C-alpha positions as CSV (number, residue, x, y, z in Angstrom):
1,X,6.7,-24.3,12.4
2,X,9.4,-21.7,12.6
3,X,7.4,-19.1,14.6
4,X,4.8,-19.6,17.3
5,X,2.0,-17.7,18.9
6,X,2.8,-17.3,22.6
7,X,-0.2,-17.4,24.9
8,X,-1.4,-14.0,26.3
9,X,0.6,-13.2,29.5
10,X,-2.7,-12.6,31.4
11,X,-6.3,-13.7,31.2
12,X,-8.5,-12.4,28.2
13,X,-10.6,-10.4,30.6
14,X,-7.7,-9.0,32.6
15,X,-7.7,-5.6,30.9
16,X,-11.4,-5.0,31.5
17,X,-13.1,-2.5,31.5
18,X,-10.6,-0.7,29.2
19,X,-10.2,-3.5,26.7
20,X,-12.9,-6.1,26.6
21,X,-12.6,-9.9,26.8
22,X,-14.2,-10.5,23.4
23,X,-11.8,-8.1,21.7
24,X,-8.8,-9.8,23.3
25,X,-9.9,-13.2,22.3
26,X,-10.5,-12.2,18.7
27,X,-7.3,-10.0,18.5
28,X,-5.0,-12.6,19.9
29,X,-6.5,-16.0,18.9
30,X,-7.6,-14.9,15.4
31,X,-5.7,-11.9,14.1
32,X,-2.3,-12.5,15.7
33,X,-2.6,-16.2,15.0
34,X,-3.3,-15.6,11.3
35,X,-0.1,-13.4,11.1
36,X,1.9,-16.2,12.5
37,X,0.4,-18.8,10.2
38,X,1.0,-16.7,7.1
39,X,4.5,-15.8,8.1
40,X,5.3,-19.5,8.6
41,X,3.8,-20.4,5.2
42,X,6.0,-17.8,3.6
43,X,9.2,-18.9,5.4
44,X,8.6,-22.5,4.2
45,X,9.5,-21.3,0.7
46,X,12.9,-20.1,2.0
47,X,13.7,-22.4,5.0
48,X,17.1,-20.8,5.6
49,X,15.3,-17.7,6.9
50,X,13.8,-19.6,9.8
51,X,17.0,-19.1,11.8
52,X,16.3,-15.4,12.1
53,X,14.1,-13.8,14.8
54,X,11.0,-12.1,13.6
55,X,12.6,-8.7,14.6
56,X,15.6,-9.4,12.4
57,X,13.3,-10.3,9.4
58,X,11.7,-6.9,9.8
59,X,15.0,-5.0,10.3
60,X,16.3,-6.5,7.0
61,X,13.3,-6.5,4.8
62,X,15.3,-5.5,1.7
63,X,17.3,-8.7,1.9
64,X,14.1,-10.9,2.0
65,X,13.4,-12.7,-1.3
66,X,11.0,-10.6,-3.3
67,X,8.4,-13.4,-3.7
68,X,7.7,-13.4,0.1
69,X,8.8,-9.8,1.1
70,X,5.3,-8.5,1.1
71,X,4.0,-11.3,3.3
72,X,7.0,-11.0,5.7
73,X,6.4,-7.2,5.9
74,X,2.7,-7.6,6.7
75,X,2.5,-10.9,8.6
76,X,5.9,-10.7,10.1
77,X,5.2,-7.1,11.1
78,X,1.9,-8.1,12.6
79,X,3.6,-10.8,14.6
80,X,6.4,-8.5,15.9
81,X,3.9,-5.7,16.6
82,X,1.4,-7.8,18.6
83,X,4.1,-9.7,20.5
84,X,5.2,-6.3,21.8
85,X,1.7,-5.1,22.3
86,X,0.6,-7.8,24.7
87,X,3.8,-7.4,26.7
88,X,3.5,-3.6,27.2
89,X,0.1,-4.0,28.7
90,X,-0.9,-5.5,32.1
91,X,-3.8,-5.7,34.5
92,X,-3.8,-2.8,37.0
93,X,-1.3,-1.0,34.8
94,X,-1.3,2.6,33.8
95,X,-0.7,5.6,36.0
96,X,2.3,7.9,35.7
97,X,5.4,6.4,34.1
98,X,8.3,5.6,36.4
99,X,12.1,5.1,36.0
100,X,14.2,6.3,33.1
101,X,11.4,6.6,30.6
102,X,9.6,9.0,33.0
103,X,12.7,11.2,33.1
104,X,13.1,11.1,29.3
105,X,9.4,11.9,28.7
106,X,9.7,14.9,31.0
107,X,12.8,16.1,29.2
108,X,11.5,15.7,25.6
109,X,7.8,16.5,26.0
110,X,7.6,18.7,29.1
111,X,5.3,16.4,31.0
112,X,3.6,13.1,30.8
113,X,0.2,14.8,30.2
114,X,1.7,16.8,27.3
115,X,3.2,13.6,25.8
116,X,0.0,11.6,26.2
117,X,-2.0,14.4,24.5
118,X,0.4,14.6,21.6
119,X,0.6,10.8,21.3
120,X,-3.2,10.4,21.2
121,X,-3.7,13.3,18.8
122,X,-1.0,12.0,16.4
123,X,-2.2,8.4,16.5
124,X,-5.9,9.3,16.2
125,X,-5.0,11.0,12.8
126,X,-3.4,7.8,11.4
127,X,-5.5,7.3,8.2
128,X,-7.0,3.8,8.0
129,X,-5.3,0.9,9.9
130,X,-1.9,1.3,11.5
131,X,0.0,2.1,14.7
132,X,1.2,4.9,16.9
133,X,4.7,4.5,18.3
134,X,7.2,6.0,20.7
135,X,10.7,5.7,19.4
136,X,14.1,6.9,20.6
137,X,16.6,8.5,18.2
138,X,18.7,10.6,20.6
139,X,15.4,11.9,21.8
140,X,11.9,10.5,22.1
141,X,9.7,10.9,19.0
142,X,6.1,10.0,18.2
143,X,5.6,8.4,14.8
144,X,2.9,6.5,13.1
145,X,3.0,3.7,10.5
146,X,0.3,2.2,8.2
147,X,-0.8,-1.4,8.3
148,X,1.6,-3.6,10.2
149,X,4.7,-1.6,9.4
150,X,7.2,-1.4,12.3
151,X,9.8,1.3,13.0
152,X,12.4,-1.5,13.1
153,X,12.3,-1.4,9.3
154,X,13.7,2.1,9.4
155,X,16.3,1.4,12.0
156,X,14.3,2.6,15.0
157,X,13.4,0.5,18.0
158,X,9.8,0.9,19.2
159,X,9.6,1.5,23.0
160,X,5.8,1.6,23.0
161,X,3.1,1.2,20.4
162,X,-0.7,1.3,20.2
163,X,-2.7,-0.6,17.7
164,X,-5.3,1.5,15.9
165,X,-6.6,-1.2,13.5
166,X,-10.3,-1.3,13.9
167,X,-10.2,-4.9,15.2
168,X,-8.3,-3.6,18.3
169,X,-11.2,-1.4,19.5
170,X,-14.3,-1.6,17.4
171,X,-16.3,-4.1,19.5
172,X,-16.2,-1.8,22.5
173,X,-15.6,1.7,21.1
174,X,-17.1,1.4,17.6
175,X,-15.7,4.4,15.6
176,X,-14.6,6.3,18.7
177,X,-10.9,5.9,18.2
178,X,-9.9,8.8,20.5
179,X,-11.9,7.3,23.4
180,X,-10.0,4.0,23.0
181,X,-6.7,5.8,22.8
182,X,-7.5,7.7,26.1
183,X,-8.6,4.5,27.9
184,X,-5.5,2.5,26.7
185,X,-3.2,4.4,29.1
186,X,-4.9,2.6,32.0
187,X,-3.3,-0.7,31.0
188,X,0.3,0.3,30.1
189,X,3.0,-1.8,31.7
190,X,5.7,0.8,32.5
191,X,8.1,-1.8,33.7
192,X,8.2,-3.4,30.2
193,X,8.3,0.0,28.6
194,X,11.4,0.9,30.7
195,X,13.0,-2.4,29.5
196,X,12.4,-1.4,25.9
197,X,13.7,2.1,26.5
198,X,16.9,0.6,27.8
199,X,17.1,-1.5,24.7
200,X,16.5,1.5,22.5
201,X,19.1,3.6,24.3
202,X,21.8,1.0,23.3
């Protein structure tokens, strides 16, 4: 097995009441696990690729052999996206951002409230399944991608991302995606987001 599903960095119920235990179990143990299984099955056909990190596979999709490129894009993307997703959340998270990312948000969006509003509005409009992202390209930008596509594929490093596939919120929020997006800010791990911003700034 080239790639492995890491355990959640906290208990399944740790993000209650904002993200429920049942969703976390299903999301991590079933959905994320399936991405890892499918990615490994694809890599078995081209074992030399196993030396690359999942991030590198996504950054260099065009060099992936065509027979497995779609699987690497979807399942490799799913693995990369969810690995980040679990890390940028934590119990008793949320609140106002701190550190360098707080300064940059104020500079590029005016205020955290303005940023949050724009992020939620933009991500709520993502048609079908996908993600909302905060990326840095000289300045902070909000982008969305369909399915499990990741900004790494276009040369951008995601600082923060929220999953708007229905499996991320449907058990608790049903079709109320904006409600889920609003609640999600209560679990954001700003320490991790700052680490990712530092990485993006390089």
